[in-house]
TIPA-644943 format. One record per residue (C-alpha): residue number from 1; x, y, z. Coordinates in steps of 0.02 Angstrom, whole numbers, padded with zeros to 5 digits, always signed. Last residue first. Layout:
N
+------+--------+--------+--------+
! resi !      x !      y !      z !
+------+--------+--------+--------+
!  NUM !      X !      Y !      Z !
...
+------+--------+--------+--------+
***
This chain:
333
+------+--------+--------+--------+
! resi !      x !      y !      z !
+------+--------+--------+--------+
!  333 ! -00258 ! +01080 ! -00487 !
!  332 ! -00361 ! +00986 ! -00639 !
!  331 ! -00209 ! +00949 ! -00768 !
!  330 ! -00249 ! +01030 ! -00967 !
!  329 ! -00284 ! +00897 ! -01070 !
!  328 ! -00375 ! +01031 ! -01192 !
!  327 ! -00541 ! +00958 ! -01233 !
!  326 ! -00564 ! +00816 ! -01099 !
!  325 ! -00501 ! +00935 ! -00957 !
!  324 ! -00368 ! +00802 ! -00844 !
!  323 ! -00381 ! +00721 ! -00691 !
!  322 ! -00235 ! +00635 ! -00588 !
!  321 ! -00205 ! +00460 ! -00538 !
!  320 ! -00090 ! +00405 ! -00662 !
!  319 ! -00211 ! +00487 ! -00817 !
!  318 ! -00403 ! +00514 ! -00784 !
!  317 ! -00505 ! +00599 ! -00922 !
!  316 ! -00625 ! +00749 ! -00889 !
!  315 ! -00805 ! +00813 ! -00958 !
!  314 ! -00862 ! +00936 ! -00814 !
!  313 ! -01015 ! +00917 ! -00707 !
!  312 ! -00904 ! +00903 ! -00545 !
!  311 ! -00826 ! +00758 ! -00618 !
!  310 ! -00875 ! +00667 ! -00783 !
!  309 ! -00773 ! +00532 ! -00837 !
!  308 ! -00653 ! +00468 ! -00979 !
!  307 ! -00518 ! +00342 ! -00998 !
!  306 ! -00360 ! +00388 ! -01050 !
!  305 ! -00301 ! +00344 ! -01233 !
!  304 ! -00386 ! +00494 ! -01315 !
!  303 ! -00263 ! +00625 ! -01190 !
!  302 ! -00109 ! +00526 ! -01218 !
!  301 ! -00121 ! +00516 ! -01407 !
!  300 ! -00141 ! +00710 ! -01403 !
!  299 ! -00023 ! +00750 ! -01268 !
!  298 ! -00081 ! +00784 ! -01087 !
!  297 ! -00031 ! +00940 ! -01001 !
!  296 ! +00030 ! +00972 ! -00822 !
!  295 ! +00108 ! +00805 ! -00806 !
!  294 ! +00162 ! +00718 ! -00629 !
!  293 ! +00325 ! +00656 ! -00644 !
!  292 ! +00319 ! +00482 ! -00586 !
!  291 ! +00510 ! +00440 ! -00631 !
!  290 ! +00566 ! +00478 ! -00479 !
!  289 ! +00420 ! +00419 ! -00395 !
!  288 ! +00448 ! +00237 ! -00479 !
!  287 ! +00650 ! +00234 ! -00408 !
!  286 ! +00592 ! +00278 ! -00254 !
!  285 ! +00458 ! +00128 ! -00231 !
!  284 ! +00568 ! +00027 ! -00301 !
!  283 ! +00716 ! +00052 ! -00198 !
!  282 ! +00595 ! +00060 ! -00046 !
!  281 ! +00565 ! -00137 ! -00090 !
!  280 ! +00734 ! -00168 ! -00091 !
!  279 ! +00880 ! -00195 ! -00212 !
!  278 ! +01022 ! -00288 ! -00178 !
!  277 ! +00971 ! -00427 ! -00318 !
!  276 ! +00789 ! -00416 ! -00330 !
!  275 ! +00717 ! -00415 ! -00155 !
!  274 ! +00525 ! -00415 ! -00083 !
!  273 ! +00371 ! -00336 ! -00077 !
!  272 ! +00358 ! -00284 ! -00259 !
!  271 ! +00254 ! -00121 ! -00264 !
!  270 ! +00078 ! -00070 ! -00283 !
!  269 ! +00026 ! +00103 ! -00311 !
!  268 ! -00164 ! +00131 ! -00275 !
!  267 ! -00255 ! +00296 ! -00341 !
!  266 ! -00302 ! +00221 ! -00509 !
!  265 ! -00181 ! +00071 ! -00556 !
!  264 ! -00001 ! +00116 ! -00534 !
!  263 ! +00122 ! -00037 ! -00551 !
!  262 ! +00299 ! -00051 ! -00477 !
!  261 ! +00400 ! -00218 ! -00464 !
!  260 ! +00379 ! -00277 ! -00637 !
!  259 ! +00524 ! -00412 ! -00694 !
!  258 ! +00416 ! -00505 ! -00814 !
!  257 ! +00241 ! -00393 ! -00817 !
!  256 ! +00210 ! -00405 ! -00997 !
!  255 ! +00050 ! -00421 ! -00966 !
!  254 ! -00063 ! -00370 ! -00812 !
!  253 ! -00218 ! -00479 ! -00776 !
!  252 ! -00258 ! -00456 ! -00609 !
!  251 ! -00214 ! -00622 ! -00538 !
!  250 ! -00054 ! -00641 ! -00647 !
!  249 ! -00005 ! -00459 ! -00583 !
!  248 ! -00032 ! -00504 ! -00418 !
!  247 ! +00065 ! -00675 ! -00424 !
!  246 ! +00217 ! -00584 ! -00516 !
!  245 ! +00200 ! -00423 ! -00371 !
!  244 ! +00211 ! -00510 ! -00217 !
!  243 ! +00136 ! -00360 ! -00146 !
!  242 ! +00184 ! -00190 ! -00050 !
!  241 ! +00007 ! -00075 ! -00065 !
!  240 ! +00029 ! +00112 ! -00082 !
!  239 ! -00087 ! +00240 ! -00047 !
!  238 ! -00182 ! +00397 ! -00092 !
!  237 ! -00065 ! +00433 ! -00258 !
!  236 ! +00023 ! +00591 ! -00271 !
!  235 ! +00198 ! +00526 ! -00151 !
!  234 ! +00249 ! +00650 ! -00007 !
!  233 ! +00189 ! +00550 ! +00140 !
!  232 ! +00245 ! +00372 ! +00063 !
!  231 ! +00431 ! +00437 ! +00001 !
!  230 ! +00451 ! +00530 ! +00176 !
!  229 ! +00381 ! +00371 ! +00299 !
!  228 ! +00520 ! +00255 ! +00186 !
!  227 ! +00652 ! +00369 ! +00194 !
!  226 ! +00686 ! +00326 ! +00373 !
!  225 ! +00686 ! +00119 ! +00355 !
!  224 ! +00642 ! +00058 ! +00516 !
!  223 ! +00484 ! +00001 ! +00464 !
!  222 ! +00565 ! -00089 ! +00311 !
!  221 ! +00590 ! -00234 ! +00414 !
!  220 ! +00391 ! -00252 ! +00451 !
!  219 ! +00372 ! -00265 ! +00257 !
!  218 ! +00207 ! -00150 ! +00216 !
!  217 ! +00054 ! -00240 ! +00190 !
!  216 ! -00051 ! -00079 ! +00152 !
!  215 ! +00037 ! +00107 ! +00163 !
!  214 ! -00101 ! +00248 ! +00185 !
!  213 ! -00074 ! +00418 ! +00133 !
!  212 ! -00133 ! +00580 ! +00214 !
!  211 ! +00045 ! +00607 ! +00316 !
!  210 ! +00105 ! +00438 ! +00346 !
!  209 ! -00020 ! +00276 ! +00379 !
!  208 ! +00033 ! +00106 ! +00423 !
!  207 ! -00088 ! -00051 ! +00382 !
!  206 ! -00074 ! -00241 ! +00385 !
!  205 ! +00128 ! -00224 ! +00445 !
!  204 ! +00205 ! -00380 ! +00376 !
!  203 ! +00305 ! -00532 ! +00396 !
!  202 ! +00180 ! -00616 ! +00535 !
!  201 ! +00081 ! -00727 ! +00410 !
!  200 ! +00237 ! -00836 ! +00385 !
!  199 ! +00378 ! -00795 ! +00513 !
!  198 ! +00405 ! -00971 ! +00556 !
!  197 ! +00493 ! -00994 ! +00398 !
!  196 ! +00428 ! -01056 ! +00235 !
!  195 ! +00503 ! -00922 ! +00138 !
!  194 ! +00516 ! -00929 ! -00062 !
!  193 ! +00405 ! -00792 ! -00137 !
!  192 ! +00450 ! -00677 ! +00049 !
!  191 ! +00622 ! -00664 ! +00020 !
!  190 ! +00650 ! -00593 ! +00211 !
!  189 ! +00796 ! -00483 ! +00225 !
!  188 ! +00839 ! -00449 ! +00400 !
!  187 ! +00950 ! -00312 ! +00451 !
!  186 ! +01134 ! -00279 ! +00495 !
!  185 ! +01196 ! -00132 ! +00568 !
!  184 ! +01353 ! -00006 ! +00561 !
!  183 ! +01460 ! +00022 ! +00722 !
!  182 ! +01597 ! -00073 ! +00685 !
!  181 ! +01758 ! -00103 ! +00818 !
!  180 ! +01838 ! -00199 ! +00714 !
!  179 ! +01831 ! -00215 ! +00522 !
!  178 ! +01694 ! -00273 ! +00369 !
!  177 ! +01594 ! -00399 ! +00434 !
!  176 ! +01739 ! -00453 ! +00552 !
!  175 ! +01835 ! -00623 ! +00598 !
!  174 ! +01863 ! -00709 ! +00760 !
!  173 ! +01822 ! -00891 ! +00700 !
!  172 ! +01644 ! -00850 ! +00772 !
!  171 ! +01631 ! -00678 ! +00662 !
!  170 ! +01659 ! -00774 ! +00520 !
!  169 ! +01544 ! -00915 ! +00552 !
!  168 ! +01390 ! -00807 ! +00598 !
!  167 ! +01388 ! -00697 ! +00437 !
!  166 ! +01415 ! -00857 ! +00331 !
!  165 ! +01251 ! -00921 ! +00419 !
!  164 ! +01172 ! -00776 ! +00395 !
!  163 ! +01189 ! -00750 ! +00209 !
!  162 ! +01252 ! -00581 ! +00148 !
!  161 ! +01133 ! -00451 ! +00067 !
!  160 ! +01254 ! -00304 ! +00015 !
!  159 ! +01152 ! -00122 ! +00056 !
!  158 ! +01317 ! -00028 ! +00119 !
!  157 ! +01477 ! -00127 ! +00104 !
!  156 ! +01586 ! -00007 ! +00015 !
!  155 ! +01518 ! +00111 ! +00133 !
!  154 ! +01582 ! +00015 ! +00258 !
!  153 ! +01738 ! -00021 ! +00179 !
!  152 ! +01761 ! +00166 ! +00128 !
!  151 ! +01728 ! +00210 ! +00315 !
!  150 ! +01623 ! +00363 ! +00306 !
!  149 ! +01481 ! +00314 ! +00418 !
!  148 ! +01289 ! +00289 ! +00366 !
!  147 ! +01279 ! +00113 ! +00366 !
!  146 ! +01181 ! -00033 ! +00313 !
!  145 ! +01236 ! -00232 ! +00277 !
!  144 ! +01075 ! -00352 ! +00238 !
!  143 ! +01061 ! -00494 ! +00314 !
!  142 ! +00998 ! -00667 ! +00237 !
!  141 ! +00946 ! -00836 ! +00302 !
!  140 ! +00784 ! -00791 ! +00390 !
!  139 ! +00721 ! -00921 ! +00483 !
!  138 ! +00673 ! -00846 ! +00648 !
!  137 ! +00791 ! -00933 ! +00745 !
!  136 ! +00934 ! -00878 ! +00624 !
!  135 ! +00875 ! -00705 ! +00626 !
!  134 ! +00888 ! -00701 ! +00792 !
!  133 ! +01067 ! -00784 ! +00798 !
!  132 ! +01124 ! -00637 ! +00663 !
!  131 ! +01065 ! -00501 ! +00782 !
!  130 ! +01159 ! -00565 ! +00942 !
!  129 ! +01322 ! -00589 ! +00838 !
!  128 ! +01313 ! -00419 ! +00772 !
!  127 ! +01267 ! -00349 ! +00956 !
!  126 ! +01404 ! -00456 ! +01013 !
!  125 ! +01522 ! -00395 ! +00884 !
!  124 ! +01472 ! -00214 ! +00938 !
!  123 ! +01529 ! -00236 ! +01123 !
!  122 ! +01692 ! -00294 ! +01059 !
!  121 ! +01760 ! -00421 ! +01213 !
!  120 ! +01756 ! -00564 ! +01109 !
!  119 ! +01889 ! -00694 ! +01144 !
!  118 ! +01854 ! -00744 ! +01333 !
!  117 ! +01669 ! -00753 ! +01317 !
!  116 ! +01667 ! -00834 ! +01131 !
!  115 ! +01621 ! -01022 ! +01184 !
!  114 ! +01528 ! -00978 ! +01336 !
!  113 ! +01428 ! -00840 ! +01205 !
!  112 ! +01382 ! -00980 ! +01101 !
!  111 ! +01320 ! -01093 ! +01238 !
!  110 ! +01227 ! -00983 ! +01306 !
!  109 ! +01156 ! -00929 ! +01139 !
!  108 ! +01118 ! -01123 ! +01093 !
!  107 ! +01014 ! -01135 ! +01264 !
!  106 ! +00887 ! -00988 ! +01230 !
!  105 ! +00907 ! -00813 ! +01254 !
!  104 ! +00746 ! -00720 ! +01193 !
!  103 ! +00595 ! -00817 ! +01278 !
!  102 ! +00701 ! -00830 ! +01427 !
!  101 ! +00721 ! -00665 ! +01462 !
!  100 ! +00544 ! -00617 ! +01418 !
!   99 ! +00503 ! -00747 ! +01578 !
!   98 ! +00383 ! -00880 ! +01536 !
!   97 ! +00210 ! -00920 ! +01602 !
!   96 ! +00137 ! -01088 ! +01533 !
!   95 ! -00034 ! -01103 ! +01491 !
!   94 ! -00001 ! -01127 ! +01312 !
!   93 ! +00180 ! -01126 ! +01257 !
!   92 ! +00167 ! -01100 ! +01068 !
!   91 ! +00090 ! -00925 ! +01116 !
!   90 ! +00236 ! -00867 ! +01186 !
!   89 ! +00381 ! -00898 ! +01040 !
!   88 ! +00231 ! -00796 ! +00926 !
!   87 ! +00238 ! -00643 ! +01057 !
!   86 ! +00434 ! -00663 ! +01064 !
!   85 ! +00434 ! -00654 ! +00885 !
!   84 ! +00365 ! -00466 ! +00862 !
!   83 ! +00414 ! -00467 ! +00700 !
!   82 ! +00526 ! -00325 ! +00709 !
!   81 ! +00521 ! -00363 ! +00907 !
!   80 ! +00636 ! -00503 ! +00864 !
!   79 ! +00783 ! -00399 ! +00806 !
!   78 ! +00777 ! -00296 ! +00952 !
!   77 ! +00788 ! -00450 ! +01082 !
!   76 ! +00926 ! -00516 ! +01013 !
!   75 ! +01011 ! -00334 ! +01019 !
!   74 ! +00947 ! -00318 ! +01220 !
!   73 ! +00990 ! -00503 ! +01269 !
!   72 ! +01168 ! -00502 ! +01198 !
!   71 ! +01197 ! -00347 ! +01272 !
!   70 ! +01142 ! -00411 ! +01438 !
!   69 ! +01221 ! -00573 ! +01430 !
!   68 ! +01394 ! -00486 ! +01391 !
!   67 ! +01382 ! -00358 ! +01524 !
!   66 ! +01331 ! -00502 ! +01660 !
!   65 ! +01490 ! -00615 ! +01579 !
!   64 ! +01604 ! -00453 ! +01638 !
!   63 ! +01726 ! -00354 ! +01538 !
!   62 ! +01612 ! -00287 ! +01389 !
!   61 ! +01703 ! -00155 ! +01268 !
!   60 ! +01668 ! +00012 ! +01204 !
!   59 ! +01820 ! +00092 ! +01126 !
!   58 ! +01699 ! +00165 ! +01001 !
!   57 ! +01779 ! +00332 ! +01105 !
!   56 ! +01930 ! +00319 ! +01004 !
!   55 ! +01822 ! +00350 ! +00843 !
!   54 ! +01868 ! +00234 ! +00704 !
!   53 ! +01887 ! +00306 ! +00522 !
!   52 ! +02044 ! +00382 ! +00520 !
!   51 ! +02127 ! +00227 ! +00610 !
!   50 ! +02043 ! +00130 ! +00449 !
!   49 ! +02194 ! +00092 ! +00341 !
!   48 ! +02305 ! +00041 ! +00476 !
!   47 ! +02192 ! -00071 ! +00571 !
!   46 ! +02106 ! -00141 ! +00406 !
!   45 ! +02286 ! -00194 ! +00315 !
!   44 ! +02171 ! -00277 ! +00193 !
!   43 ! +02236 ! -00423 ! +00082 !
!   42 ! +02348 ! -00464 ! +00231 !
!   41 ! +02219 ! -00509 ! +00326 !
!   40 ! +02244 ! -00514 ! +00503 !
!   39 ! +02085 ! -00406 ! +00539 !
!   38 ! +01973 ! -00538 ! +00441 !
!   37 ! +01879 ! -00461 ! +00315 !
!   36 ! +01720 ! -00471 ! +00237 !
!   35 ! +01645 ! -00423 ! +00100 !
!   34 ! +01543 ! -00570 ! +00017 !
!   33 ! +01545 ! -00712 ! -00109 !
!   32 ! +01427 ! -00838 ! -00022 !
!   31 ! +01282 ! -00761 ! -00106 !
!   30 ! +01333 ! -00807 ! -00256 !
!   29 ! +01353 ! -00974 ! -00219 !
!   28 ! +01183 ! -00992 ! -00122 !
!   27 ! +01092 ! -00943 ! -00278 !
!   26 ! +01026 ! -00784 ! -00362 !
!   25 ! +00887 ! -00729 ! -00485 !
!   24 ! +00786 ! -00875 ! -00441 !
!   23 ! +00597 ! -00776 ! -00445 !
!   22 ! +00595 ! -00621 ! -00496 !
!   21 ! +00757 ! -00575 ! -00567 !
!   20 ! +00719 ! -00752 ! -00681 !
!   19 ! +00562 ! -00660 ! -00751 !
!   18 ! +00700 ! -00537 ! -00824 !
!   17 ! +00613 ! -00359 ! -00864 !
!   16 ! +00808 ! -00317 ! -00904 !
!   15 ! +00849 ! -00241 ! -00728 !
!   14 ! +00702 ! -00181 ! -00635 !
!   13 ! +00552 ! -00135 ! -00735 !
!   12 ! +00438 ! +00031 ! -00672 !
!   11 ! +00241 ! +00026 ! -00710 !
!   10 ! +00129 ! +00185 ! -00759 !
!    9 ! +00195 ! +00222 ! -00908 !
!    8 ! +00131 ! +00074 ! -00990 !
!    7 ! +00221 ! -00078 ! -01043 !
!    6 ! +00235 ! -00127 ! -01212 !
!    5 ! +00399 ! -00044 ! -01275 !
!    4 ! +00473 ! -00099 ! -01123 !
!    3 ! +00522 ! -00008 ! -00966 !
!    2 ! +00707 ! +00008 ! -00894 !
!    1 ! +00791 ! +00013 ! -00746 !
+------+--------+--------+--------+
***
């Protein structure tokens, strides 16, 4: 990740600053190349290689249709709740009272369970199936594999973004995302710049406050990322606003904005709200904050270029949201 010579130091670029990265940086063919292993695959002897990483206590199984139905409902509703999709579905049925169970599990789900009930007894596979079905229903075409376990296969797949349809096909054919008894999670991935599904207008949380700082238009799938609240609470800026960066840069006359994913203006840090490759908005925020170390003193060129003003009767300049004395460039604590 790098900044170009013509881009100010309060910006953060990804890749080589290519406009293609921010638009159509990948295609379905490249997305189809995924790390997924059938347990019987001769290339990966998963059962033998991973026994050290699978706790016998994970042998949680569902053996009756009632248990499967409940597990499927619970995990599908969990995915729906990210975007409050059950509320949206109920709003389409004006004047018709409907049970929450019927809003979550539909006929297609029941057919899927009927088809797989005799072959899938692993709770974690049902969890993945339920979430993927929810993503498909909401028009979410991609899922991100996330893990915090020590399994080498899972660690290799951590952060990988894979097509929802492909994952469903693999699971329905008896395969696994990585290996059997995988407790890892799948998170929805929405490419906001081209999303046209039913979630339009419901993808973001308008305002969240962490510590003394506000986060605006937060992608709702990021609310489950435990790192995000800490990053926002500890940042030196007043607020972070998640925006479609190419559109925002064009509207605000920001030059040399190809590949731009973070931009500081006054007290607001603007961060791109979608994904680039396998990088997330949290990655952009973290990367900018790691780069954006607060200077205790400004050099001459920076001091002369910074906008000046008066603060409490003192002549000062403002740089990256901080104030410095106009004569010596010392940061005002």
